[in-house]
C-alpha positions in Angstrom: -6.9 11.9 45.3 -5.8 10.0 48.4 -7.3 6.7 47.2 -5.5 6.7 43.9 -2.4 4.4 43.7 -1.1 4.8 40.1 -2.0 6.3 36.8 -4.3 9.1 36.2 -8.0 9.6 36.6 -8.4 10.2 32.8 -9.9 7.5 30.6 -7.7 6.1 27.7 -9.7 6.0 24.6 -7.1 4.4 22.3 -7.4 0.7 21.3 -4.6 -1.5 22.5 -3.7 -3.8 19.6 -1.0 -5.7 21.2 -3.1 -8.6 22.5 -4.8 -8.9 19.0 -1.3 -9.0 17.3 -0.3 -11.7 19.8 -3.3 -13.8 19.0 -2.8 -13.5 15.3 0.9 -14.4 15.5 -0.1 -17.6 17.5 -2.8 -18.5 14.9 -0.3 -17.9 12.1 2.3 -20.3 13.7 -0.4 -23.0 14.3 -1.5 -22.8 10.6 2.1 -22.9 9.4 2.7 -26.1 11.4 -0.6 -27.8 10.7 -0.9 -27.1 6.9 1.9 -29.4 5.7 0.5 -32.2 7.9 -2.9 -32.0 6.0 -1.3 -33.4 2.8 -2.7 -36.8 2.2 -0.3 -39.7 1.3 3.1 -39.3 -0.3 4.1 -36.5 -2.7 4.7 -37.7 -6.2 6.0 -35.7 -9.2 2.9 -36.4 -11.4 3.0 -36.3 -15.2 1.1 -33.4 -16.9 -2.3 -34.0 -18.3 -2.8 -32.2 -21.7 -6.3 -33.3 -22.4 -7.8 -32.7 -18.9 -10.8 -34.9 -18.6 -13.3 -34.4 -15.8 -11.8 -34.8 -12.4 -13.0 -37.7 -10.3 -14.4 -36.4 -6.9 -13.7 -39.6 -5.2 -9.9 -39.1 -5.3 -10.0 -36.6 -2.5 -12.1 -38.8 -0.2 -10.4 -40.4 2.9 -11.9 -43.8 2.1 -10.4 -44.0 -1.4 -7.5 -46.2 -2.0 -4.6 -44.4 -3.7 -1.4 -46.3 -4.6 1.5 -43.8 -4.8 4.6 -44.9 -6.7 7.2 -42.0 -6.3 10.1 -44.1 -7.6 10.8 -47.6 -9.0 11.4 -49.1 -5.6 8.6 -47.8 -3.3 4.8 -48.4 -3.2 2.7 -46.4 -0.7 -0.9 -46.6 0.3 -1.5 -43.3 2.2 1.7 -42.7 4.0 2.4 -46.4 4.6 5.1 -48.1 2.5 4.4 -51.6 1.3 6.4 -54.0 -0.9 4.8 -55.1 -4.2 4.0 -58.6 -2.9 2.1 -57.3 0.1 0.3 -54.6 -1.9 -2.5 -57.0 -3.0 -3.4 -58.1 0.5 -3.6 -54.5 1.8 -5.8 -53.5 -1.1 -8.0 -56.4 -0.6 -8.6 -55.7 3.1 -9.4 -51.9 2.3 -11.9 -52.9 -0.4 -13.8 -55.3 1.8 -17.5 -54.3 2.1 -17.4 -51.7 -0.7 -20.1 -51.9 -3.3 -18.7 -52.9 -6.9 -19.4 -49.4 -8.2 -17.0 -47.9 -5.5 -14.2 -50.5 -5.8 -11.8 -48.1 -7.5 -8.0 -48.0 -6.9 -6.1 -44.8 -8.1 -2.5 -44.9 -9.0 -0.2 -41.9 -8.7 3.0 -42.6 -10.5 6.0 -40.3 -10.7 7.3 -39.1 -14.0 10.5 -41.1 -13.7 8.9 -44.4 -12.8 9.4 -47.2 -15.3 6.3 -48.3 -17.2 6.9 -51.9 -16.0 6.6 -51.0 -12.4 3.2 -49.4 -13.0 2.0 -52.4 -15.0 3.1 -54.7 -12.1 1.2 -52.7 -9.7 -1.9 -52.8 -12.0 -1.6 -56.6 -12.3 -1.4 -56.8 -8.5 -4.4 -54.7 -8.1 -6.4 -56.7 -10.8 -5.6 -60.0 -9.1 -7.8 -58.7 -6.1 -11.0 -58.6 -8.4 -10.8 -54.9 -9.0 -11.6 -53.9 -12.5 -11.6 -50.1 -12.0 -8.2 -48.5 -11.9 -7.7 -44.7 -12.2 -4.4 -43.2 -13.2 -3.9 -39.8 -11.6 -2.2 -36.9 -13.6 -1.6 -33.3 -12.8 -3.8 -30.8 -14.7 -1.8 -28.7 -17.2 -1.7 -25.1 -15.9 -2.6 -22.2 -18.2 -2.9 -22.2 -22.0 -4.9 -24.6 -24.2 -4.4 -28.3 -24.5 -2.5 -29.2 -27.7 -4.7 -30.8 -30.3 -4.1 -34.4 -31.1 -2.6 -35.0 -34.6 
């Protein structure tokens, strides 16, 4: 017993969970900080879709061009804001080198945006020789879609 400095000579068979809890808390904090940053583009209050056609898988890709119109005065591509007169040039640059089948621009417009602003954006996009324009709507949650009358 002369060589023993502290503690006892018995083995402790209990699991020490403190390091595991510390690691889990650090991971939780990291995920809480990173998750909001993963959102692509600008958040827009989208209109509800009652018919729910098949969703286009290209919307979620990083290479797709999505024009977000959250209100009547702002136009965004990704998280970058552009005035309407520069929107065409930016779209033209992003569409260079894409095959004609993949030259699609998606528009996410807020519920309160005037119809004329959306039409102005569509005209600007069409002037760039882009014929395919997708309008993005939110899927209606729950229940059946109402039948057209």
